[in-house]
N, C-alpha and C positions, 0 to 999 in steps of 0.2 A: 504494500499501500504506499503511497506517495507522500510527501510532506504535506501536499493541500487537500488529501482526501482524508487523511489521520487528523489534522485540524478540524476539518468540518465536520467530522464525526464526533469529535469531542467539544463542538461548541464553539471553538477557537479560530482566529484569522493568523496566516503568517505574516509575519514582520521580520524585518532586515536584521533583528537579533537573533535569530534563530540560528544556533551553532552548527546544523545541519546543512544549511545552504553551502551552495558552492564556495561563494566568495569570503566565506567565514572559515569553511572546512580546509581548506586549503592551504592557508598560512598557519592554520593550527597545528595540522600534519606537518608541514616543514619544521616548523619549530621544534618537534618532537621527533625529526628526524626521518620524516615517513614522505613519501611524494605520493601524489592522488594520481591515479592513472587512468580511470574511469570514473566518471560520473552520470548517473541517470536519475532523474525525480521528475517521474509520470504518474498519471492518476491512479496506475495500478501496480506500479512497484518504484520503490527507491533502494538504489545500491551506489554506494562508496567503495571504490576500490583502490587501496593504498599499497605501495612496497615500500620495504625498509630502504632508506639509501645508505650505502657504503657498505 
């Protein structure tokens, strides 16, 4: 289930502070030594695939 669908299901709306949003997730992973290789956020699925750097 994607972020927007999950938020709607719980009666919430997405906002820019969501840590699972690609623009927030990518730098957080990088700071921890990970690189975001693939990101999908569709109505029926959410997938963030990261690999360890180094």
